[in-house]
C-alpha positions in Angstrom: 115.3 61.6 80.1 118.6 62.8 78.6 118.8 65.0 75.5 122.0 65.8 73.7 121.4 69.2 72.1 124.3 70.4 69.9 125.2 72.5 66.9 126.1 76.0 65.9 122.5 77.3 65.7 122.6 78.2 69.4 119.4 80.3 69.1 117.4 77.3 68.0 119.0 75.1 70.6 118.3 77.5 73.4 114.7 77.9 72.2 114.3 74.1 72.2 115.7 73.8 75.7 113.4 76.5 77.0 110.4 74.9 75.4 111.3 71.5 76.9 111.6 73.1 80.3 108.1 74.6 80.0 106.7 71.2 79.0 108.2 69.4 82.0 106.9 71.9 84.5 109.8 71.2 86.8 110.2 73.6 89.8 113.9 73.2 90.0 116.3 74.2 87.2 120.1 74.0 87.3 122.7 74.9 84.8 126.4 73.9 85.0 129.5 74.0 82.8 130.6 70.4 83.0 134.3 71.3 82.6 134.0 73.1 86.0 132.7 70.2 88.0 134.0 66.7 88.6 132.0 63.5 88.0 131.6 63.2 91.8 130.2 66.7 92.0 127.9 65.9 89.1 126.6 62.9 91.0 125.9 65.0 94.0 123.9 67.6 92.0 121.9 65.0 90.1 120.9 63.1 93.2 119.8 66.2 95.1 116.1 66.8 95.3 114.4 70.2 95.3 112.9 71.5 98.5 109.5 70.3 97.3 110.7 66.9 96.3 110.1 67.5 92.6 112.3 66.1 89.8 114.9 68.5 88.5 115.8 70.0 85.1 119.6 70.1 84.4 121.4 71.9 81.6 125.0 70.7 81.4 127.3 72.6 79.0 129.6 70.1 77.4 131.0 72.5 74.7 134.6 72.3 76.0 134.5 68.8 77.5 136.3 66.2 75.4 134.7 63.5 77.4 135.1 61.2 80.3 133.6 57.8 80.8 133.1 58.6 84.5 130.5 61.3 83.5 128.7 58.7 81.4 128.6 56.3 84.3 127.1 59.0 86.6 124.5 60.0 83.9 123.6 56.4 83.3 122.7 55.9 86.9 120.7 59.2 87.2 117.1 59.0 88.2 114.8 58.7 85.2 112.5 61.3 86.8 115.1 64.1 86.1 115.5 65.8 82.7 119.1 66.3 81.6 120.2 68.4 78.7 123.7 67.9 77.5 124.3 71.1 75.5 127.1 72.0 73.1 127.5 75.2 71.1 129.3 73.2 68.4 128.3 70.1 66.5 129.6 66.9 68.2 131.4 64.2 66.2 130.6 60.5 66.4 133.8 60.1 68.6 132.4 62.3 71.3 132.1 60.2 74.5 128.4 61.1 75.0 127.3 60.3 71.4 129.4 57.1 71.6 127.3 56.1 74.6 124.0 57.4 73.4 122.4 53.9 73.6 123.7 53.3 77.1 122.4 56.7 78.2 119.1 56.1 76.3 119.5 59.7 75.1 117.8 61.6 72.3 120.3 63.2 69.8 119.2 66.7 68.5 121.7 68.5 66.2 120.9 72.1 65.2 123.1 73.0 62.3 123.3 76.5 60.9 121.2 76.7 57.8 122.3 79.1 55.0 125.6 79.7 56.9 127.4 81.0 53.8 124.7 83.6 53.3 124.5 84.7 56.9 128.3 85.2 57.2 128.4 87.2 53.9 125.6 89.4 55.3 127.5 90.0 58.5 130.8 90.7 56.7 129.4 93.3 54.3 127.3 94.9 57.0 130.4 95.7 59.2 132.2 96.9 56.1 129.3 99.4 55.8 128.5 98.4 52.2 124.8 99.4 52.1 123.9 97.9 48.7 125.6 94.5 49.4 124.2 94.4 52.9 120.6 94.7 51.7 121.2 92.3 48.8 122.4 89.7 51.3 119.6 90.5 53.7 117.1 90.0 50.9 118.6 86.6 50.2 118.1 85.7 53.9 114.5 86.8 53.8 113.8 84.8 50.6 115.3 81.7 52.4 112.9 82.4 55.3 115.7 82.7 57.9 114.4 83.6 61.3 114.8 87.3 62.1 115.9 86.4 65.7 118.7 84.4 64.2 119.7 87.2 61.9 119.7 89.5 64.9 121.9 87.2 66.9 124.4 87.0 64.1 124.6 90.8 63.9 125.5 90.8 67.6 128.1 88.2 66.7 129.6 90.6 64.2 129.4 93.4 66.6 131.2 91.5 69.3 134.0 90.7 66.9 134.4 94.3 66.0 134.2 95.4 69.6 136.9 92.9 70.6 139.2 94.3 67.9 138.4 98.0 68.8 139.1 97.3 72.5 142.0 95.0 71.8 140.7 92.1 73.9 143.0 89.1 74.5 140.6 86.8 72.6 140.9 89.0 69.5 144.7 88.8 69.7 144.5 85.0 69.9 142.0 84.6 67.1 143.0 82.9 63.9 144.6 84.9 61.1 141.6 84.8 58.8 139.2 86.2 61.4 141.7 88.8 62.6 142.5 90.1 59.1 138.8 90.4 58.3 138.0 92.2 61.5 141.0 94.6 61.1 139.4 95.8 57.8 136.1 96.4 59.6 137.4 98.2 62.7 138.9 101.0 60.6 135.3 102.1 60.1 134.4 102.3 63.8 135.7 103.9 67.0 135.0 103.0 70.6 132.1 105.5 70.9 130.5 104.0 67.8 130.5 100.6 69.4 129.0 101.9 72.6 126.3 103.8 70.8 125.3 100.7 68.7 125.2 98.6 71.9 122.9 101.2 73.6 120.6 101.4 70.6 120.4 97.7 70.3 119.5 97.4 74.0 116.6 99.9 73.4 115.4 98.0 70.4 115.4 94.7 72.3 113.4 96.4 75.1 110.9 97.8 72.5 110.6 94.3 71.0 109.7 92.7 74.4 107.2 95.5 75.0 105.5 94.8 71.7 106.4 98.3 70.3 108.2 96.9 67.3 108.2 93.6 65.5 111.3 91.3 64.9 111.7 92.3 61.2 111.7 96.0 62.0 114.1 95.4 64.9 116.6 93.8 62.4 116.2 96.6 59.9 116.7 99.3 62.5 119.8 97.4 63.9 121.2 97.3 60.3 120.7 101.0 60.0 122.3 101.7 63.3 125.5 99.9 62.1 125.5 101.5 58.6 124.9 105.0 60.0 127.4 104.9 62.8 129.9 107.8 62.7 
């Protein structure tokens, strides 16, 4: 079976993929970035059996692949006993080669769009501007909309990564679009390198406490917000 899983809500997509893997109970799991392998190499991977002769579970990242009919031909001829996930971090358009050939591939199309995207980005923006009142106002809006705390947490990390890229002058920051860059430049004035390191360390500890059952997801989000607001 082939699944095309795409959309900006990567947290939901990854959770769906993990759940699907658990359901199939496959002993062999492989993950490839499709832009790094040829159609011939893909054919070799798909036709290879595990040591125990079980069908395999493949995750193929197609985020940066514009498409190639040769990949479609290989996938079409793949053994039906395998499970294949075509995964994209962005929503695919109807012109995408895999969606165009969805009937030929007999694939299931699953798009995970970001819900309440305007609210979540407002929240992240004001958080990293250290505006306490606006941060909690936007956070309250997210809670009222029943937005998953794990998704909120992932978006805080997204904001933290952007600020870190600006602080440490990464090439990806220098090459980012002018809107993103100007917004981040206003935020990085409120942080220094040690602030970013401290927030990352505290975040790591919170994630560890969450996995150990010491704190719940909502408390983790609140504490992460406070770590950002109280830095420096």
